[in-house]
C-alpha positions in Angstrom: -0.1 0.1 0.3 1.6 3.7 -0.9 0.0 6.0 1.2 1.0 9.8 0.9 0.7 12.0 3.6 0.5 15.8 3.0 0.7 18.7 5.0 -0.7 21.8 3.0 -0.2 25.6 3.4 2.4 28.4 2.0 4.5 25.4 1.7 3.2 22.3 1.3 4.9 19.0 2.5 4.5 16.0 0.8 5.9 12.1 2.0 5.3 8.8 0.1 5.1 5.7 1.7 4.9 1.9 1.1 3.9 -0.2 3.8 2.1 -3.7 4.7 -0.4 -2.3 7.4 0.0 -4.9 10.4 2.4 -6.8 8.8 4.8 -4.1 9.8 6.4 -1.3 12.1 8.3 2.1 11.5 10.5 3.0 9.7 8.4 2.5 6.4 10.4 2.2 2.8 10.2 6.2 1.9 9.1 6.4 -1.7 9.4 10.2 -2.8 9.7 13.5 -0.5 9.1 17.3 -1.6 8.4 20.5 -0.6 6.0 22.7 -2.4 5.6 26.3 -2.2 2.0 28.0 -3.0 2.7 29.0 -6.1 3.5 25.3 -7.9 1.0 23.8 -5.7 -1.7 23.0 -8.3 1.3 22.4 -10.8 2.1 19.4 -8.0 -1.8 17.8 -7.8 -1.8 17.8 -12.0 1.4 15.7 -11.2 -0.5 13.5 -8.4 -1.4 11.0 -11.4 2.1 10.0 -12.3 4.1 7.0 -11.2 6.6 9.5 -9.1 3.6 10.2 -6.6 1.2 6.8 -7.2 -0.6 6.3 -4.0 -3.4 4.3 -2.8 -4.8 6.6 0.5 -4.1 10.4 0.2 -3.6 11.3 4.4 -4.2 15.0 4.3 -3.3 17.1 7.2 -6.7 18.6 7.5 -7.9 22.4 8.5 -10.6 23.9 10.2 -11.1 27.4 11.0 -11.1 27.8 14.6 -12.4 31.3 15.8 -9.2 31.9 17.5 -7.5 31.4 14.3 -8.6 34.6 12.7 -9.4 36.9 15.9 -12.8 38.2 13.8 -10.7 39.2 10.7 -11.4 38.4 7.3 -9.4 35.3 5.9 -8.8 34.0 2.8 -7.9 30.2 4.2 -5.5 29.6 1.0 -5.4 26.0 3.0 -9.0 25.0 2.7 -8.5 25.7 -1.1 -5.8 23.7 -1.1 -7.2 20.6 0.7 -10.5 21.1 -2.2 -8.3 20.5 -5.0 -6.6 18.0 -2.8 -10.0 16.3 -2.6 -11.5 16.7 -6.2 -7.7 15.0 -7.2 -8.4 12.2 -5.1 -11.8 11.7 -6.3 -10.8 12.1 -10.2 -8.3 9.5 -9.4 -9.9 6.9 -7.5 -7.3 7.7 -4.7 -9.2 7.1 -1.3 -8.2 10.4 1.4 -8.4 10.6 5.3 -8.1 13.9 6.6 -6.5 13.7 9.9 -6.6 17.0 12.8 -3.2 18.0 13.5 -3.0 16.9 17.3 -2.6 13.2 15.8 1.7 14.7 14.8 2.9 14.1 18.2 2.1 10.6 18.0 3.7 10.2 14.2 6.6 11.6 14.9 7.4 9.1 18.4 6.2 6.2 15.9 9.3 8.0 13.6 11.3 7.4 16.8 11.3 11.9 16.4 11.0 14.4 18.8 7.7 16.7 18.1 8.3 20.5 18.7 5.2 22.5 18.5 5.6 24.8 16.1 8.5 24.5 14.8 8.8 26.0 11.3 9.9 24.5 8.2 8.9 20.6 9.5 6.1 20.7 6.7 7.7 16.9 5.2 8.3 15.5 8.6 4.5 16.4 9.4 3.2 14.9 6.4 5.3 11.8 7.2 4.3 11.9 10.9 0.5 11.9 9.3 1.2 9.0 6.8 3.0 6.7 9.4 0.2 7.2 11.9 -2.4 6.6 9.6 -0.6 3.1 8.5 0.9 1.9 12.0 -2.9 2.9 14.1 -5.4 2.5 10.5 -8.4 4.6 10.6 -9.5 6.3 14.6 -13.1 6.6 15.2 -14.3 9.7 14.2 -11.7 10.2 11.0 -13.4 11.5 8.1 -12.5 8.8 5.4 -15.6 10.5 2.8 -14.6 14.4 3.2 -17.3 16.3 1.1 -18.1 19.9 0.7 -20.7 20.4 3.4 -22.1 23.3 5.7 -22.0 22.7 9.6 -25.8 22.5 10.8 
């Protein structure tokens, strides 16, 4: 199984690994990793059907604009738009998607035998790797969104 961990943002971290769930433990075989600047993001999304980035699962760090995030200001929220583009592309390619909350990163880092530092800068590839590693090792935790869709909270 090939799992693509993605940490979207101004610089997107991408980490592709290959593993057999339930039969292996970290570290997993790394296939490819990259940091993608925002101005190249859509070009990279177009490459997701290439053999370089072929995957069975996309594990994307979710982004939910919490009230304390914007401080009452209008925000463009490019990360939310990136997630939408990834979900759309995954649907085109028949790739399954899991949205994970940022709160799982410490456990992912622990599984990779790495120290997690909250708020550390330029850790996008490591964050993406933590999401993919957590997914392969732990599976899909209860409450994880595996069928992301466009919806409004009621």
